[in-house]
PAMIGU-11704 format. One line per field, with one value per atom (N, C-alpha, C): residue in one letter; x, y, z. Coordinates in nm, 3 decimals. Layout:
! residues N
res (A;...) .
u (X;...) .
v (Y;...) .
w (Z;...) .
! end
This chain:
! residues 252
res (M;M;M;R;R;R;E;E;E;L;L;L;F;F;F;D;D;D;L;L;L;T;T;T;G;G;G;R;R;R;A;A;A;A;A;A;I;I;I;V;V;V;T;T;T;G;G;G;A;A;A;G;G;G;R;R;R;G;G;G;L;L;L;G;G;G;Q;Q;Q;A;A;A;I;I;I;A;A;A;I;I;I;G;G;G;L;L;L;A;A;A;E;E;E;A;A;A;G;G;G;A;A;A;D;D;D;V;V;V;L;L;L;L;L;L;V;V;V;T;T;T;N;N;N;S;S;S;T;T;T;P;P;P;A;A;A;E;E;E;E;E;E;T;T;T;K;K;K;R;R;R;R;R;R;V;V;V;E;E;E;A;A;A;A;A;A;G;G;G;R;R;R;R;R;R;A;A;A;V;V;V;T;T;T;V;V;V;Q;Q;Q;A;A;A;D;D;D;V;V;V;G;G;G;D;D;D;R;R;R;D;D;D;R;R;R;L;L;L;A;A;A;G;G;G;I;I;I;A;A;A;D;D;D;A;A;A;A;A;A;L;L;L;A;A;A;A;A;A;F;F;F;G;G;G;K;K;K;I;I;I;D;D;D;V;V;V;L;L;L;V;V;V;N;N;N;N;N;N;A;A;A;G;G;G;I;I;I;I;I;I;R;R;R;R;R;R;T;T;T;P;P;P;A;A;A;A;A;A;E;E;E;H;H;H;A;A;A;Y;Y;Y;A;A;A;D;D;D;W;W;W;Q;Q;Q;D;D;D;V;V;V;L;L;L;D;D;D;V;V;V;N;N;N;L;L;L;N;N;N;A;A;A;V;V;V;F;F;F;L;L;L;L;L;L;S;S;S;Q;Q;Q;L;L;L;V;V;V;G;G;G;K;K;K;T;T;T;M;M;M;I;I;I;A;A;A;Q;Q;Q;G;G;G;S;S;S;G;G;G;K;K;K;I;I;I;I;I;I;N;N;N;V;V;V;A;A;A;S;S;S;M;M;M;L;L;L;S;S;S;F;F;F;Q;Q;Q;G;G;G;G;G;G;I;I;I;N;N;N;V;V;V;P;P;P;G;G;G;Y;Y;Y;T;T;T;A;A;A;S;S;S;K;K;K;H;H;H;A;A;A;V;V;V;A;A;A;G;G;G;L;L;L;T;T;T;K;K;K;A;A;A;L;L;L;A;A;A;N;N;N;E;E;E;W;W;W;A;A;A;S;S;S;K;K;K;G;G;G;V;V;V;Q;Q;Q;V;V;V;N;N;N;A;A;A;I;I;I;A;A;A;P;P;P;G;G;G;Y;Y;Y;M;M;M;S;S;S;T;T;T;D;D;D;N;N;N;T;T;T;E;E;E;A;A;A;L;L;L;R;R;R;Q;Q;Q;D;D;D;P;P;P;V;V;V;R;R;R;S;S;S;R;R;R;Q;Q;Q;I;I;I;L;L;L;E;E;E;R;R;R;I;I;I;P;P;P;A;A;A;G;G;G;R;R;R;W;W;W;G;G;G;S;S;S;D;D;D;Q;Q;Q;D;D;D;M;M;M;A;A;A;G;G;G;P;P;P;A;A;A;I;I;I;F;F;F;L;L;L;A;A;A;S;S;S;R;R;R;A;A;A;S;S;S;D;D;D;Y;Y;Y;M;M;M;N;N;N;G;G;G;H;H;H;V;V;V;L;L;L;F;F;F;V;V;V;D;D;D;G;G;G;G;G;G;W;W;W;M;M;M;V;V;V;R;R;R) .
u (0.903;0.917;1.060;1.155;1.296;1.300;1.209;1.234;1.193;1.124;1.092;1.213;1.335;1.452;1.559;1.523;1.619;1.634;1.756;1.810;1.848;1.850;1.900;1.844;1.941;1.915;1.894;1.911;1.905;2.033;2.021;2.149;2.145;2.266;2.247;2.374;2.363;2.464;2.472;2.592;2.618;2.721;2.708;2.809;2.879;2.993;3.082;3.095;3.132;3.141;3.260;3.374;3.501;3.531;3.453;3.477;3.365;3.352;3.257;3.131;3.010;2.876;2.849;2.917;2.889;2.939;3.053;3.117;3.024;2.980;2.891;2.764;2.705;2.574;2.602;2.710;2.738;2.761;2.833;2.860;2.720;2.647;2.526;2.428;2.422;2.337;2.386;2.512;2.556;2.548;2.545;2.517;2.379;2.303;2.144;2.120;2.233;2.212;2.223;2.240;2.259;2.396;2.410;2.524;2.541;2.657;2.671;2.781;2.742;2.843;2.879;3.024;3.076;3.127;3.081;3.125;3.213;3.330;3.418;3.506;3.542;3.616;3.765;3.829;3.963;4.007;3.898;3.925;3.916;4.013;4.017;3.888;3.842;3.731;3.768;3.892;3.936;3.885;3.877;3.832;3.686;3.627;3.475;3.439;3.506;3.498;3.526;3.633;3.666;3.575;3.503;3.404;3.265;3.238;3.113;3.130;3.249;3.275;3.291;3.339;3.338;3.201;3.096;2.963;2.887;2.977;2.936;2.852;2.886;2.804;2.914;2.854;2.952;2.967;3.090;3.125;3.193;3.156;3.205;3.242;3.359;3.400;3.408;3.361;3.359;3.426;3.527;3.601;3.543;3.462;3.410;3.381;3.405;3.355;3.209;3.119;2.988;2.944;3.040;3.018;3.047;3.101;3.122;2.998;2.893;2.776;2.804;2.935;2.951;2.976;3.014;3.049;2.933;2.816;2.711;2.647;2.619;2.572;2.654;2.779;2.873;2.844;2.808;2.779;2.659;2.551;2.423;2.459;2.524;2.565;2.642;2.734;2.827;2.744;2.639;2.565;2.475;2.415;2.344;2.426;2.541;2.630;2.669;2.697;2.743;2.619;2.500;2.401;2.288;2.266;2.146;2.029;2.028;1.925;1.989;1.905;1.931;1.805;1.815;1.707;1.723;1.844;1.861;1.965;1.934;2.041;2.046;2.175;2.203;2.295;2.221;2.287;2.347;2.484;2.545;2.654;2.722;2.846;2.812;2.896;2.882;3.005;3.004;3.115;3.068;3.163;3.130;3.246;3.215;3.314;3.276;3.365;3.321;3.408;3.315;3.355;3.241;3.266;3.151;3.090;2.954;2.880;2.936;2.969;3.014;3.144;3.215;3.342;3.339;3.235;3.211;3.241;3.340;3.379;3.267;3.229;3.142;3.179;3.303;3.360;3.329;3.350;3.307;3.162;3.076;2.929;2.892;2.962;2.927;2.973;3.089;3.131;3.055;3.003;2.917;2.781;2.712;2.592;2.610;2.719;2.739;2.731;2.788;2.811;2.686;2.646;2.548;2.401;2.377;2.245;2.224;2.315;2.294;2.313;2.423;2.437;2.335;2.273;2.162;2.036;2.009;1.902;1.942;2.042;2.087;2.103;2.170;2.177;2.039;1.962;1.834;1.753;1.763;1.693;1.736;1.852;1.905;1.870;1.879;1.855;1.698;1.631;1.488;1.418;1.465;1.411;1.414;1.526;1.530;1.442;1.428;1.345;1.189;1.159;1.020;0.993;1.076;1.070;1.041;1.117;1.113;0.994;0.926;0.825;0.851;0.978;1.023;1.144;1.185;1.305;1.303;1.422;1.432;1.546;1.508;1.624;1.623;1.746;1.778;1.872;1.817;1.904;1.953;2.079;2.136;2.116;2.025;2.007;2.078;2.028;2.124;2.021;2.071;1.996;2.008;2.088;2.095;1.981;1.909;1.785;1.678;1.702;1.595;1.650;1.774;1.842;1.954;1.984;2.074;2.227;2.268;2.404;2.488;2.613;2.702;2.826;2.851;2.968;2.954;2.827;2.817;2.699;2.698;2.584;2.543;2.660;2.648;2.583;2.633;2.603;2.465;2.426;2.292;2.192;2.225;2.119;2.117;2.223;2.205;2.119;2.137;2.070;1.919;1.894;1.750;1.688;1.768;1.715;1.709;1.792;1.772;1.649;1.611;1.486;1.374;1.371;1.268;1.266;1.382;1.383;1.326;1.367;1.315;1.158;1.087;0.957;0.892;0.975;0.914;0.924;1.028;1.042;0.945;0.922;0.831;0.688;0.659;0.528;0.501;0.610;0.598;0.605;0.678;0.726;0.667;0.608;0.545;0.447;0.360;0.266;0.328;0.449;0.520;0.606;0.592;0.659;0.780;0.822;0.964;0.931;1.007;0.996;1.133;1.112;1.217;1.203;1.303;1.310;1.456;1.464;1.589;1.639;1.748;1.800;1.874;1.840;1.903;1.987;2.123;2.214;2.228;2.242;2.267;2.425;2.482;2.633;2.699;2.759;2.821;2.977;3.044;3.181;3.245;3.261;3.308;3.407;3.485;3.583;3.504;3.375;3.313;3.295;3.308;3.280;3.398;3.515;3.630;3.669;3.647;3.685;3.599;3.457;3.376;3.422;3.460;3.496;3.623;3.708;3.836;3.819;3.705;3.675;3.618;3.683;3.623;3.506;3.486;3.366;3.244;3.279;3.155;3.122;3.211;3.195;3.117;3.141;3.062;2.928;2.905;2.779;2.686;2.741;2.677;2.632;2.728;2.702;2.587;2.599;2.500;2.355;2.348;2.210;2.157;2.252;2.206;2.167;2.032;1.996;2.063;2.104;2.190;2.327;2.368;2.490;2.632;2.604;2.734;2.715;2.826;2.820;2.783;2.719;2.685;2.801;2.786;2.897;2.842;2.934;2.894;2.800;2.832;2.736;2.590;2.577;2.429;2.355;2.419;2.348;2.300;2.371;2.344;2.197;2.157;2.016;1.912;1.912;1.805;1.822;1.937;1.948;1.899;1.926;1.866;1.718;1.661;1.514;1.452;1.513;1.460;1.485;1.585;1.609;1.532;1.460;1.388;1.236;1.167;1.033;0.965;1.028;0.970;0.923;0.979;0.947;0.868;0.792;0.718;0.622;0.570;0.462;0.508;0.647;0.698;0.743;0.689;0.731;0.755;0.871;0.898;0.935;0.968;1.004;1.146;1.181;1.307;1.329;1.404;1.422;1.541;1.508;1.619;1.696;1.827;1.920;2.013;1.973;2.037;2.055;2.023;2.050;1.937;1.839;1.746;1.768;1.851;1.901;1.764;1.701;1.573;1.456;1.459;1.350;1.390;1.518;1.544;1.537) .
v (-4.283;-4.238;-4.165;-4.217;-4.178;-4.025;-3.972;-3.836;-3.746;-3.802;-3.726;-3.671;-3.751;-3.728;-3.659;-3.631;-3.580;-3.423;-3.393;-3.248;-3.183;-3.247;-3.186;-3.046;-2.954;-2.826;-2.740;-2.796;-2.719;-2.651;-2.558;-2.486;-2.484;-2.519;-2.543;-2.474;-2.412;-2.369;-2.475;-2.517;-2.594;-2.526;-2.497;-2.436;-2.556;-2.521;-2.630;-2.746;-2.712;-2.822;-2.875;-2.838;-2.886;-3.027;-3.077;-3.212;-3.252;-3.372;-3.430;-3.438;-3.403;-3.402;-3.314;-3.205;-3.097;-3.147;-3.212;-3.275;-3.381;-3.461;-3.576;-3.518;-3.420;-3.357;-3.301;-3.228;-3.160;-3.253;-3.365;-3.469;-3.538;-3.575;-3.640;-3.560;-3.425;-3.330;-3.328;-3.326;-3.325;-3.459;-3.567;-3.694;-3.706;-3.634;-3.619;-3.525;-3.451;-3.357;-3.210;-3.175;-3.028;-2.975;-2.842;-2.772;-2.709;-2.702;-2.661;-2.560;-2.459;-2.351;-2.410;-2.433;-2.496;-2.385;-2.365;-2.255;-2.339;-2.282;-2.334;-2.232;-2.251;-2.155;-2.192;-2.258;-2.289;-2.423;-2.504;-2.644;-2.631;-2.663;-2.666;-2.735;-2.700;-2.775;-2.849;-2.862;-2.905;-3.049;-3.122;-3.269;-3.267;-3.194;-3.179;-3.124;-3.030;-2.970;-3.086;-3.147;-3.254;-3.361;-3.401;-3.511;-3.453;-3.339;-3.275;-3.278;-3.226;-3.229;-3.364;-3.453;-3.596;-3.648;-3.598;-3.621;-3.557;-3.476;-3.410;-3.266;-3.226;-3.100;-2.985;-2.859;-2.744;-2.735;-2.687;-2.669;-2.544;-2.441;-2.306;-2.302;-2.264;-2.259;-2.112;-2.094;-1.959;-1.978;-1.918;-1.919;-1.815;-1.844;-1.735;-1.805;-1.728;-1.754;-1.708;-1.817;-1.788;-1.708;-1.719;-1.648;-1.492;-1.462;-1.320;-1.278;-1.194;-1.189;-1.090;-1.015;-0.938;-1.016;-1.135;-1.225;-1.290;-1.294;-1.381;-1.332;-1.204;-1.144;-1.195;-1.198;-1.227;-1.390;-1.461;-1.610;-1.616;-1.544;-1.546;-1.486;-1.381;-1.298;-1.403;-1.481;-1.568;-1.685;-1.727;-1.839;-1.771;-1.672;-1.591;-1.568;-1.523;-1.487;-1.611;-1.729;-1.843;-1.923;-1.931;-2.004;-1.933;-1.802;-1.732;-1.764;-1.836;-1.873;-1.957;-1.968;-2.067;-2.144;-2.278;-2.366;-2.432;-2.454;-2.536;-2.451;-2.432;-2.397;-2.502;-2.539;-2.634;-2.557;-2.524;-2.461;-2.573;-2.604;-2.731;-2.676;-2.572;-2.527;-2.522;-2.578;-2.571;-2.598;-2.544;-2.557;-2.596;-2.653;-2.695;-2.650;-2.625;-2.595;-2.658;-2.756;-2.842;-2.787;-2.729;-2.684;-2.700;-2.742;-2.736;-2.598;-2.610;-2.473;-2.367;-2.408;-2.314;-2.243;-2.304;-2.253;-2.203;-2.211;-2.184;-2.039;-2.011;-1.870;-1.811;-1.687;-1.605;-1.606;-1.588;-1.580;-1.708;-1.823;-1.959;-1.953;-1.916;-1.914;-1.834;-1.712;-1.628;-1.673;-1.728;-1.798;-1.906;-1.997;-2.095;-2.038;-1.951;-1.900;-1.817;-1.745;-1.684;-1.773;-1.882;-1.978;-2.071;-2.127;-2.229;-2.183;-2.051;-2.002;-1.876;-1.776;-1.628;-1.652;-1.728;-1.746;-1.826;-1.919;-1.981;-1.884;-1.812;-1.721;-1.612;-1.558;-1.453;-1.501;-1.620;-1.664;-1.713;-1.774;-1.817;-1.699;-1.582;-1.459;-1.415;-1.405;-1.349;-1.450;-1.582;-1.664;-1.683;-1.672;-1.684;-1.583;-1.461;-1.347;-1.387;-1.450;-1.494;-1.617;-1.700;-1.816;-1.775;-1.682;-1.635;-1.555;-1.475;-1.404;-1.497;-1.629;-1.716;-1.816;-1.818;-1.903;-2.040;-2.070;-2.213;-2.211;-2.308;-2.329;-2.424;-2.482;-2.570;-2.523;-2.511;-2.477;-2.599;-2.640;-2.755;-2.723;-2.711;-2.674;-2.809;-2.805;-2.911;-2.886;-2.967;-2.957;-3.056;-3.127;-3.236;-3.287;-3.410;-3.461;-3.374;-3.285;-3.178;-3.062;-3.081;-2.988;-3.037;-3.163;-3.214;-3.259;-3.263;-3.315;-3.201;-3.235;-3.117;-3.136;-3.259;-3.273;-3.255;-3.263;-3.248;-3.170;-3.054;-2.967;-2.894;-2.883;-2.815;-2.720;-2.635;-2.546;-2.452;-2.393;-2.307;-2.389;-2.509;-2.589;-2.638;-2.680;-2.721;-2.604;-2.493;-2.380;-2.340;-2.349;-2.317;-2.414;-2.541;-2.632;-2.661;-2.622;-2.614;-2.490;-2.387;-2.265;-2.294;-2.375;-2.414;-2.485;-2.572;-2.660;-2.544;-2.457;-2.360;-2.267;-2.228;-2.143;-2.220;-2.343;-2.406;-2.417;-2.423;-2.418;-2.280;-2.183;-2.047;-2.002;-2.033;-2.002;-2.087;-2.200;-2.281;-2.237;-2.185;-2.125;-2.005;-1.920;-1.795;-1.831;-1.925;-1.937;-2.052;-2.147;-2.268;-2.223;-2.119;-2.081;-2.010;-1.970;-1.905;-2.001;-2.126;-2.227;-2.278;-2.222;-2.255;-2.347;-2.454;-2.572;-2.537;-2.534;-2.527;-2.653;-2.728;-2.853;-2.864;-2.966;-2.982;-3.136;-3.157;-3.293;-3.291;-3.374;-3.396;-3.518;-3.487;-3.621;-3.663;-3.789;-3.852;-3.843;-3.934;-3.942;-3.995;-3.887;-3.929;-3.921;-3.998;-4.011;-3.887;-3.770;-3.657;-3.596;-3.483;-3.412;-3.363;-3.323;-3.275;-3.373;-3.503;-3.601;-3.690;-3.627;-3.722;-3.736;-3.631;-3.648;-3.767;-3.770;-3.863;-4.006;-4.022;-4.150;-4.193;-4.104;-4.139;-4.183;-4.140;-4.166;-4.307;-4.406;-4.559;-4.564;-4.503;-4.511;-4.453;-4.322;-4.242;-4.319;-4.344;-4.411;-4.538;-4.630;-4.749;-4.714;-4.617;-4.568;-4.535;-4.446;-4.408;-4.517;-4.619;-4.716;-4.808;-4.832;-4.920;-4.868;-4.735;-4.678;-4.674;-4.680;-4.651;-4.807;-4.817;-4.955;-5.002;-4.906;-4.960;-5.022;-4.993;-5.047;-4.989;-4.861;-4.803;-4.649;-4.579;-4.442;-4.415;-4.303;-4.273;-4.227;-4.231;-4.183;-4.059;-3.999;-3.882;-3.915;-4.039;-4.097;-4.108;-4.127;-4.137;-4.009;-3.912;-3.771;-3.759;-3.811;-3.769;-3.806;-3.917;-3.960;-3.855;-3.837;-3.752;-3.609;-3.554;-3.430;-3.435;-3.525;-3.536;-3.533;-3.614;-3.615;-3.477;-3.404;-3.277;-3.176;-3.185;-3.098;-3.113;-3.239;-3.284;-3.250;-3.280;-3.276;-3.371;-3.487;-3.582;-3.526;-3.410;-3.364;-3.236;-3.214;-3.081;-3.048;-3.151;-3.129;-3.145;-3.126;-3.139;-2.997;-2.955;-2.817;-2.807;-2.759;-2.750;-2.870;-2.975;-3.100;-3.111;-3.181;-3.219;-3.363;-3.405;-3.540;-3.614;-3.703;-3.785;-3.872;-3.855;-3.952;-3.998;-4.088;-4.115;-4.257;-4.363;-4.495;-4.555;-4.467;-4.499;-4.459;-4.364;-4.303;-4.255;-4.165;-4.096;-4.195;-4.318;-4.408;-4.495;-4.492;-4.586;-4.516) .
w (-4.201;-4.059;-4.050;-4.119;-4.106;-4.128;-4.214;-4.255;-4.127;-4.032;-3.926;-3.849;-3.861;-3.793;-3.881;-3.995;-4.107;-4.083;-4.050;-4.039;-4.171;-4.270;-4.392;-4.424;-4.436;-4.466;-4.339;-4.219;-4.094;-4.050;-3.988;-3.927;-3.796;-3.722;-3.568;-3.510;-3.388;-3.295;-3.175;-3.153;-3.038;-2.953;-2.832;-2.743;-2.677;-2.638;-2.569;-2.662;-2.789;-2.896;-2.917;-2.837;-2.868;-2.803;-2.706;-2.652;-2.581;-2.542;-2.447;-2.506;-2.441;-2.480;-2.590;-2.589;-2.702;-2.825;-2.823;-2.948;-2.999;-2.918;-2.970;-3.030;-2.954;-3.011;-3.150;-3.165;-3.279;-3.405;-3.367;-3.479;-3.505;-3.394;-3.419;-3.513;-3.490;-3.567;-3.720;-3.726;-3.854;-3.936;-3.875;-3.935;-3.965;-3.904;-3.941;-4.047;-4.070;-4.193;-4.177;-4.051;-4.022;-4.046;-4.082;-4.076;-3.924;-3.892;-3.748;-3.714;-3.633;-3.585;-3.452;-3.450;-3.323;-3.240;-3.116;-3.013;-2.908;-2.906;-2.802;-2.744;-2.625;-2.535;-2.557;-2.463;-2.462;-2.537;-2.540;-2.611;-2.760;-2.838;-2.979;-3.031;-3.138;-3.199;-3.335;-3.368;-3.492;-3.513;-3.424;-3.435;-3.464;-3.390;-3.416;-3.550;-3.590;-3.722;-3.835;-3.806;-3.896;-3.913;-3.808;-3.821;-3.868;-3.842;-3.901;-4.062;-4.106;-4.247;-4.306;-4.234;-4.281;-4.314;-4.223;-4.246;-4.365;-4.435;-4.542;-4.528;-4.410;-4.360;-4.347;-4.343;-4.319;-4.172;-4.136;-3.983;-3.982;-3.902;-3.871;-3.722;-3.690;-3.559;-3.501;-3.396;-3.328;-3.190;-3.148;-3.020;-2.941;-2.833;-2.737;-2.599;-2.496;-2.369;-2.359;-2.347;-2.329;-2.192;-2.116;-1.966;-1.985;-2.094;-2.136;-2.214;-2.154;-2.237;-2.348;-2.355;-2.466;-2.599;-2.577;-2.693;-2.754;-2.686;-2.719;-2.857;-2.871;-2.997;-3.115;-3.107;-3.204;-3.254;-3.159;-3.194;-3.286;-3.244;-3.325;-3.472;-3.461;-3.595;-3.677;-3.618;-3.697;-3.764;-3.699;-3.752;-3.861;-3.851;-3.958;-4.077;-4.047;-4.155;-4.253;-4.169;-4.236;-4.304;-4.236;-4.281;-4.332;-4.294;-4.326;-4.248;-4.147;-4.061;-3.946;-3.835;-3.727;-3.699;-3.715;-3.690;-3.544;-3.505;-3.378;-3.286;-3.171;-3.078;-2.948;-2.936;-2.839;-2.720;-2.603;-2.502;-2.411;-2.450;-2.384;-2.290;-2.317;-2.242;-2.103;-2.015;-1.876;-1.803;-1.674;-1.583;-1.452;-1.361;-1.236;-1.140;-1.016;-0.915;-0.793;-0.737;-0.633;-0.502;-0.411;-0.283;-0.194;-0.062;0.032;0.043;0.059;0.060;0.157;0.273;0.361;0.329;0.238;0.179;0.033;-0.018;-0.173;-0.204;-0.273;-0.308;-0.398;-0.380;-0.442;-0.592;-0.616;-0.750;-0.821;-0.756;-0.822;-0.857;-0.757;-0.774;-0.889;-0.903;-1.011;-1.151;-1.139;-1.272;-1.330;-1.246;-1.277;-1.326;-1.269;-1.302;-1.435;-1.462;-1.585;-1.708;-1.690;-1.802;-1.812;-1.696;-1.699;-1.716;-1.669;-1.663;-1.749;-1.721;-1.776;-1.936;-1.976;-2.107;-2.175;-2.107;-2.172;-2.194;-2.102;-2.124;-2.238;-2.236;-2.329;-2.472;-2.489;-2.612;-2.673;-2.580;-2.613;-2.669;-2.602;-2.620;-2.764;-2.781;-2.913;-3.034;-3.013;-3.126;-3.133;-3.022;-3.012;-3.092;-3.099;-3.186;-3.336;-3.370;-3.515;-3.546;-3.450;-3.471;-3.467;-3.392;-3.381;-3.510;-3.560;-3.682;-3.818;-3.800;-3.918;-3.895;-3.769;-3.744;-3.706;-3.681;-3.630;-3.577;-3.487;-3.430;-3.304;-3.287;-3.171;-3.083;-2.966;-2.861;-2.765;-2.748;-2.655;-2.546;-2.420;-2.314;-2.252;-2.196;-2.126;-1.974;-1.913;-1.764;-1.701;-1.603;-1.527;-1.416;-1.366;-1.253;-1.136;-1.140;-1.025;-1.065;-1.166;-1.187;-1.095;-1.028;-0.949;-0.813;-0.800;-0.668;-0.622;-0.499;-0.430;-0.455;-0.492;-0.501;-0.379;-0.391;-0.275;-0.325;-0.248;-0.257;-0.400;-0.463;-0.599;-0.590;-0.487;-0.479;-0.591;-0.664;-0.765;-0.880;-0.915;-1.034;-1.018;-0.886;-0.860;-0.883;-0.837;-0.843;-0.994;-1.070;-1.214;-1.294;-1.256;-1.330;-1.290;-1.167;-1.133;-1.222;-1.238;-1.301;-1.451;-1.509;-1.643;-1.680;-1.586;-1.606;-1.603;-1.513;-1.503;-1.633;-1.654;-1.781;-1.896;-1.922;-2.038;-2.036;-1.918;-1.919;-1.954;-1.884;-1.908;-2.060;-2.129;-2.260;-2.370;-2.314;-2.390;-2.378;-2.264;-2.248;-2.337;-2.365;-2.443;-2.589;-2.619;-2.770;-2.847;-2.772;-2.836;-2.952;-2.924;-3.007;-3.138;-3.120;-3.227;-3.308;-3.295;-3.358;-3.320;-3.191;-3.135;-3.025;-3.037;-2.929;-2.839;-2.722;-2.624;-2.516;-2.524;-2.431;-2.378;-2.294;-2.227;-2.229;-2.218;-2.189;-2.047;-1.954;-1.840;-1.838;-1.844;-1.851;-1.695;-1.700;-1.567;-1.541;-1.479;-1.447;-1.560;-1.650;-1.770;-1.752;-1.824;-1.817;-1.910;-1.827;-1.877;-1.784;-1.839;-1.741;-1.616;-1.614;-1.508;-1.399;-1.422;-1.350;-1.290;-1.350;-1.338;-1.173;-1.100;-0.955;-0.893;-0.940;-0.892;-0.926;-1.059;-1.105;-1.055;-0.992;-0.940;-0.798;-0.735;-0.597;-0.586;-0.540;-0.547;-0.475;-0.357;-0.285;-0.348;-0.381;-0.457;-0.590;-0.669;-0.790;-0.777;-0.679;-0.650;-0.619;-0.519;-0.488;-0.599;-0.694;-0.820;-0.899;-0.927;-1.014;-0.955;-0.826;-0.766;-0.779;-0.805;-0.824;-0.967;-1.063;-1.199;-1.247;-1.271;-1.318;-1.442;-1.542;-1.651;-1.613;-1.494;-1.451;-1.499;-1.566;-1.625;-1.624;-1.632;-1.655;-1.799;-1.821;-1.952;-2.038;-2.172;-2.260;-2.325;-2.389;-2.473;-2.596;-2.639;-2.754;-2.709;-2.582;-2.545;-2.558;-2.582;-2.598;-2.736;-2.839;-2.973;-3.018;-2.982;-3.029;-2.967;-2.838;-2.786;-2.847;-2.869;-2.944;-3.074;-3.148;-3.295;-3.272;-3.182;-3.175;-3.124;-3.045;-2.994;-3.107;-3.198;-3.300;-3.417;-3.441;-3.546;-3.549;-3.650;-3.666;-3.579;-3.539;-3.455;-3.318;-3.274;-3.139;-3.154;-3.268;-3.293;-3.182;-3.113;-3.017;-2.872;-2.864;-2.724;-2.690;-2.588;-2.537;-2.387;-2.334;-2.197;-2.129;-2.204;-2.149;-2.114;-1.992;-1.947;-1.962;-2.063;-2.096;-2.033;-1.929;-1.852;-1.959;-1.961;-2.029;-1.921;-1.840;-1.712;-1.683;-1.773;-1.744;-1.633;-1.595;-1.512;-1.369;-1.351;-1.205;-1.140;-1.205;-1.154;-1.119;-1.166;-1.126;-1.016;-0.967;-0.865;-0.724) .
! end
C-alpha cells in the first residue's frame, strides 16, 4: 500500500514555496520522493531548498512573480529543462488584501485576481499541455474556505477562491480522460502570514477557534499529507474534488 503514495522519480512545481503552506508542501513532496522546482517571489527559498535536498531530492529555485503573466512560461520551461518532464503542479501562491468592500481599491482587487486566479489558469494551461502530451499529471490548486463562504473585508480574495474551485472542476472535466487529475485543497484557518491580523485580534481569534472542532489553528504541516495524497497514485480516480483541510470548520 505504501507504494501508492511513493513519488520517487516524479517532478513537481510548487509556487509560493519560500514559506508557509508552499514550503511545507514542497518539503512533503520531496520526502515522498519528488524532485521540486521551487517558485518564489520576494521570499528567499534557501531553507526550502536545503530541506528538499536533505530529503535526498533535487531542488531548483526560480524567482518569479506569478502575477506577471509574462513570467509564467519561464517557470514551465525551467522545470522541463531541469527535470525533462512535469508530473505535479501545485498552484499555491496567493495574496490577500483586507479592506471593506465599499473602500476596496481596484488595484488591490486586480492584484489579488492576477496572483490567485489568473496565474492558476495560465500556469495550469501551460503545464497542462505537457501533461496531456505525456498522458499523465497531477494539478493541485489551493482553494480556501472562502471558496464557499463570503468572508469579511476580503472581496477580491473571496472572489478569486470561489473561481479557483470552479476552475478546478472545469479543468477536471476536460482533462480527466487524458490522464490528468485536477483537484484542490481548501485550507481552513491556518497559522500563516495571511491570517496574522486575525490571530492578533482577540475577539475574532476566539470566535474562529470556537467554531473549529479540532480546537486549534491549522499549521503548514497539516497541508503536506493531503498534497502527497493528491500528487500520488492513491488519488488516480479523484477528479475535480475540493478537499477540506480545516479541522472540521465546514461541518460545524
